[in-house]
Every structure is written in C-alpha cells, then in structure tokens.
N, C-alpha and C positions, 0 to 999 in steps of 0.2 A: 504493500500500500504506500510505503514511503516514496517509491518511484513514481506512483501516480501523482502524488503531491508535487514532486519536483517538476514534473512536466505540465503542471496546471498553472497557467499564468495568473489565475485568480489570487494566488498566494506568493507571487514572485518576490515582493518586498519582504514578506515574512521569511522566505527562504534566505534572502540576503542577510537579514538580521541574524538568523540562526547560524549561518556560516561564520559570522563574526563572533557570536556568543559562545560557540563551542571552543573557540580559541582562548576565551577569556574566563569562562566559568565552567565548573564541572557539569558535563552534560548539556551545557548551554543554558542552564536554568538556575534560579536562586532557591528553588524548592522542587523536589522530585515530583510532587503532585501536579506541577505545571507541564511536565514532560508529556508528550503524546506518544511516548515510546510503546506503551502497552497496547495502543490501538494501531500501531504500525505506521504512525505519521510523524511529522515534525510540527512543533507548536506554531500557532499563529501569534503574532505580536499585536497587542491592542494599543490603539492610539487614544481612544476616548470611550467613555461610558456616559450615557444619559438615560435616566429612567430605567426601563427594562431592557435597554439595548446597548450593545457594544459595537464599536466600529474598529476594524483592524487597519494596519498601516497600508493595506492595498485598497481600502475603501469599502470592504465587504461589511455588511451590517448583519447583526445576529440578535435574535431574542435570547436573552441570557438567563440560564438556569443554574449557572455556577454562583453568581452573586458573591464573588470573592470567597467562596466556600462558607457562606452563611452570614457574614457581618452586615449585610445590606438589606434588611427587611423593607427599607424605604426606597430602595433602588439606588442607582448611581447619581451622584451629584445632586441630591435633593436640596432644594433651595434653603430649607431650614438648617440643614447641616452645613451647607456652604456659608450661610450667614454667621453661624456660630463660630466656624473656623476663621472666617475673615475678621470677626470682632476680636477673637483671641490673638490672631496673627498681628494685629495692629498693636497689641500690648506686649508681645514677645512670645517666643516659642518654648523656652525652657529657662528655669530660674535656679535650680538647685536649692530651692527653698520651698516652704509650704505655700500653697495657693488655694484660693476659695473653691476652685473647680473640683478639687479632690473631695472636699467636704460635701459639696452639693451632690456629686455622683454617688459617693458612699452612702449618703442618706437615702437616695432613691433605691439603691441596691438593698440596703438593710431593711427598708420598709417592704420591699417586694418579697424578701425571703421570709418575713413574718416571724422571725425567731429571736428578736432582740440581738441581732448579730453585729459583729464588727468586721471590717473589711481592710485587707491590705492589698494595695495595687502593685502589680508587677508589669512586665512588658510583653508577656506572651502567655498562652495557655501552658506551654511547656514549663515556664517558670512557676506558674501557679501550682501545677502538679508537683514539681520538685519541692517547692516550699511546703505544700500540704503534707507530703510524705515526711519531710524533716520534722514538721510540727507533730505529726502523729507519733513518730518514734521518740521524739523528745518528751512528749506528754505522757506516754505510756511506759517508757523505759524498755520497750520491746523492739525486736529487729525485723521480724517477718512481715512481709507485705503480700497480700493476696490480690491478684489481678485476674481479669477475665480474658480467656483466649480470644484473640481478635480485637481486643480493646486497644485503641491507640491513645496514649496520653502524652503525646509529644516525644521528643527524642531523649527522654530521661533514661540513663543507662540501665537502671534496675527494672525498668518497665518495658524495654524494647525486646520483649520475648513474646513470640507469637502475636505480633502487633498487626493491627490493620492499617488502613490508609495506604500511603506510598510504600511502606515496608512489604505489604502483601502484593500490591499492584506490580512491583518490580521483582517479585520472587525472592525477597530477602526478609523472612519473618523475624530475623534477628540481625545482628550486625557485627562485623569484626571491630576490634578496638574496645570491646567491653570485657573486662576481666571476669573470669569464672567466679571469683569471689564476690563480685557485685550482684550477680543474679542468683547466687545460691540462697539468698534470703527472700526470693520471690517464688510464691506458690501460684499455680495456675488452676483455674476452674472454668468449666464450660458455662456459657450463658444459658439461662433458663433451666438450670439443673440444680434444684434445691437439695436433692439427695446427696450430690457430690459436695455441696457446701457444708451440709451437716456432718459429713464424714471428715472433711478437712478440719473443721472447727473442733470436732471431737478429738482428733489426733493432735492438733497443734494450737488449740485455742488460747492457751496460756502464754504462747510465744508470739502471737500475731498482734502487731500494732494496729493494722488497718486493712480493710478491703477497699479497693478502688474500682469503680464501675461506671461506665456510661449507662445511666438508667434506661435510656433508649440508645441502642448502639447505632452509630452513624458512620464509623470508619471501616465497616465491612459492607456498607449499605445500611439502610434503615431496618432495624430489627427491634420489635417491641417486646417488652417483658410480658411473660405470661401472668395472668391474674394471680396475685398473692406472692409472686416471686420476690419482689423488692421488700415486701413486708416480712417475709421469712428471713431475708438477710438482716433486716433491722433487728428482728428477734434474736438471731444468733449473735449478732454483735453485742447486744445488751446482755445476753446470757454470759458471754465470755470476756466482757470488758474490752471489746475491740471497737475501734473507731470506724465508722462508715463514711467513706468519701464518695460523693457523687461528682463525677466529671461532667459538668454541664457547660463546658466550653462551647459546644455546638448547640445544645438544646436550650440553654439558659436564655430566656426572653424570646426564643424562637418559637417554641411550641406553645408557650403560655407565659403570662406575666408571673414570674416566680419559678418558671421552669417545670420540668417533669415532676419534681417533688410536690408542687402545688396541685397537680392533677392526681397524683397517686396517693396523696396524703401520707407519704413516707418521707420523713425528714432526716437527712444525713447529719453527721457531726461536723463535717467540713464540706463545703461546696467550692468547686473550681469553676471559674467563669472566664470568658474571653469574648472574642469575635464581636457580638452585637454591642457589648458595653463600651466598645471603642468606636462604634459607628463607621468602621472601615479603616481606622488607624490602629497601630500596634498597641495591644493592651492585654492584660490578664489580671485576675484577682482571685484571692481565696477568702472565704467567708466562713465564720464559725461563731459560736457563742462566746461571750466575753471571757469565761473561765479558760477557754483554750487560747483565744487570740492574745490574751494578756500575758501569755508565755513567750510571745514574739518580742524580740529586741525593738525598741529600748525598754518596753514595759517589763520584759522578762529575759531569760538567758538564751533563748533559741535565736540564733542569728540569721538574719536575711536582710538584704539591702539591694538597692538598685539606683544608679545615677538618674535614669530617666523615668523611674516609676512614678506614676501619677502625672505624667507629662500633660501640661495644660491643653495642648491640642487634642490629645486623646480624650481627656475629660470633657472638653467642650463638645466634640463630635458624639461621644457616647451619651451625654445627657440630652442632646438634641434628638438623637435617635430614640431614646427611651420615652421622651415626651411625645413623639409621634405615635409610639405604640400604646400610649395611655389614652388615645382617642377612643371613644365609646365603641366603635365598630371595627377597630383594627384587627383584632384576633378572629372575629367572625368572618371578616373579609378574607383573611389569609386561609382560614379553614375552608371557606367556599371555593376559593381558587384551587387550593390543594386537592380537594375532593373532585372538582371538575376535571383536573388534569389526570388524576388517578383513574377515574371512571372511564375517561376517554381512551387512555392507554390500554386498559383492560379490554374495552370494546374492540379497539383496533387489533389487539393480539388475537382475540377470539375470531374476528373476521378473517384474519390472514393465516390463522392456524399456527402461530408462533407460541411455543410454551413460555409463558411469562407470568411472573408473580410480582405485582406492583404493591409494594409495602410503603406505608405512609404514617407519619405522625405530624398532624397539623400541616405546616407549609414546607415540610421536608419529606421527600419520597425517593424511592429507588425501584426501578424496574429490574428485577432479577431474571436474566435469561437462563431458564432452567435447563438441566442436562438434556441431551438430545433424545433420551428415551422417555422423557416426561411428555405428557400430552397437553395440548392447549386446553382440552376439556378438563384435565386434572388441575391446571392452573386456575381455570375459571371456577372450579368447585371448591377452592380454598387451599390448594397446595401452597406451602409457604416456606420461607427460610427462617429458621429459628435460632441458629447459632453459627459459629465460625466454620465448622466443618461443612455444614450445608452450604454456606456461602461459597466456599472454595470449590464446590462441585459445579458451580454455574459455568455456562458456556461463554467464556470470555471472547472467543473468536466471533461469535454471533454479535456480542456487544460492539466489537471493533467495527464490524461491517455497518451496524446500525449507527454508530457514532459518525463514521465517515459520511454516510448518506445524509444524516441530520446536519452536519457541519456544512456540507455543500448546499443544503436547502436553507441555510441561514438560521440554524438553531445551535446555540453554544451549550454543550453539555460537559459534565466532568469527563476527562479522558480516561476513565477507569470504570469497570463494573462495580468496584468496591467503594463508591462514594455516593453521597446524597445529592439530589437535585434540590434547589431552593426556589420557592416562589416568593414574590415580593408584593407589597401593597400597590406598586405601580404597574404590575402585569394586569392587563385587561382581559375580560372574557374572550375578546377577539384574539388576543395573543395566545391564550390557552387553546382555543379552537383551531387556530392556524397550526399550532404545534402538534395537535392531535392528528390533523390531516396529513402533515408531513411525516409524522411517526407512522401512520398507516401505510404510506407509500414506502417508507424505509423498511418497515417490517416485512413488506411484500418482497423486497430484495433479499432480506435475511432468509425468509422462507424458501426462496428459490435456491439460495446457496445450500440450505439444509437438505433440500430435496435432491440436489445434485450429488450429495455425499451418500 
C-alpha cells in the first residue's frame, strides 16, 4: 500500500515532508501512534484544523475522527478556546510561579470528581500515571502494582508490559531498555475477569500497593467493563488495603462530566487525567482525597515536580474546554452523534457482509474487524471484544484496507485497529451520515478482498 501512496499525487507534499522527517526523527514521527506504518502507508502532514475538519499540506480536506486522540470535544480551533489562549498569551506563557489559572482549573476538576479531592498538575498522562504509582507505593509502603493486559498508561517502565496503543499496533507489547527488575513488581490481569482478580489478591494482596485500570479500555479499542466488574475491584481493594487507580486520561470528561466513575458509581482512590483538561495543549493531572495528596511534596515527603506543570496556556485552554462541556446539552449531543455513527457503521457492515463489532462509550467508539471466520450475522447479534486477547484476534489487514479507502474518501481515522475514534460537538449529523456512506463503500472493498482470499 505504501507504493500506492507514493504514486498518488494527492499526497505529494506529505511524501516530501516525510522524506525529510525520517532523516530527522525516529520513524519520521514524534509519537508512534502518528505513524501509518501498521496500515501500510506513510503519514499525511496536517496544515490546519477547523471545527470537525483537517486540511493537509496538499490541500486535501478530511472529516476528523482522531481529534488529537481525544482532547478536542469542541473541535479544532474553537473560538472560545482560541480567545482564552490569546488572552493568556498577551500576559505571558510561563512564569515558574503560581498562577490563578491553576486554581481555577483545579476547582473545576475537584468539583467534577465529587470526592473533596485535591489535584496536582503535570505535563502528560504518562507523568500523571508515574506520579500516581509513586504516591500509591509511598502511601502504602508496598511495591507490587497490578495492571490490566492491554492497558496503556503511557511509557512508564513498570507498566509497559502487554501494553496497548502504539506498543500493540507496532508489534512491541513490551520494550527493550526496561530492566527485568523494574517489571518484576508488576502483576498482570485480564480485563473483565473478576475471578482472576480474586485469585491474585488472595495470593499477593498484602504486597500490592495499587491496581491501575482504564475503567473503559481505549488503547486496544473501546472495551466496556462488564456489569459489576469495577465494583468487584473496588471491593477487593478495600478488603486488602490496596489503592484503586483509574486511568481516565482518555475517558475523563469525554464520556461524562466526572468520567466513567461518575457513570459506574465506583470511585477510585486516585484518578489520572489528561487530554481534555488541557483542551489540546500538553497536560496531565492526578487527583485523590486530601489524606493521600497531602503526602505529595511540599505538603509531604513523596517527591514530584515539574518546571512547566500547571502551564498557564494549558490551564486556560483546559478551563475553556470544560466550560463548553458544562453547556446543558453537551453530553446528550455527543451521545446522539456517537450512537448515530455506531448504528450507521453496524448497518453498513450488515449490508456489505463484513464481520464487524462496533463498540462505543459515549462519543468514543471502535469498529473491530472480527476474525475472518466470524460472520456478519454473528457481529450483528452481539458478538463483541471483551479483552486484550480478543482484540488481538481482529483482522488488522481488513482495517488497513478500510483505512486507506476512508482516507482517500476524505475521512481521517486513527491509523490502527487498536485505537478509539472520537466524535466532537462540532460534527454535524450530515458529517456523520456522509461518513457512514463512505464507510459503506469502503466496507464493500474490504468484503471483496475477503472474498478473494
């Protein structure tokens, strides 16, 4: 497929940028998830974004469902976010001192979490997770951390074991450069497997500092928890004195105000946030009750710091974005659009005979291309992906064909089967319907390829 791209004049300038980029950056990208390698292509280079649309350096326009991998529920270059940034820019970009914006955004987050919580800002989701793990170990005096197979929590050494996102996409579920001694304190569990959790806690409960989990998995594609699963983890943690950490970097303020925990009524001890709370600028945060957070320096002995943490620009963009999500119909609109896209994709798959399971939580969804032996009728009747192993069985070659067809049709999707699509408030029903029609045509191409095999 890469050769098809090189010979396509629609992407000529992107090709030229990429030829320069590979000489200057590893793989030609600043993050592996931006590589189109897993779909057999080379990346397009984006010149601008406006609303629900992207424009690349060749002038091609796309309806965007990447949305910077989640931080843009209000779309690209929203006037309110731009105004907040312009106002802050006129005052300065970084002070190395405390600033009002930190307090204002921390208040919004604390109120949304509903647990009288305190907030520490960092610069990324990875930093939030790394800091949360240090807090959990420092507070409990224990070493073991439990993670979920397929859960991606940033490139933290101890958690880059059977990781999702780019680590799975590129066939590297782990990474060289991580000492064996670092991961020997990491235990693995399967998602949606409460029996395995009970067994691990029975064996090691007194040594476990924390279990970290995406309450809705997003880095192997969207996988929802089974009813009662998160509540059982909460019960086990309480029983064994283990801290429960929810990584809501992706889902926080995306699926609901207050995140998955507000929907499931299961409250973790520590929440990791990012993406939306920066409105498209680099940001992360971890949130917990005062008894835990006051163990962080300078209030307590557990050290964590960052020169640009609480950067005024990120605080301004994040607060502006959260205010847009506080509008009365914001989440109902996201739910409406997400459901419309899901139902349209399911219908298109049934019509074309492509085995597809479209899984969704609010405005984030993933169409899983089921293994070749699965039937479209089976997908329509409720066949689904429930964990990492099942996600790995998906037909990534079919997704690659689908991605290429959709890209050429003007739809920007994540270049991986193992990522979520994101709908925004500025996508219109017409955008959704156009996407469904193009998906139907693209699925027909996929089906033809399957039939030839």
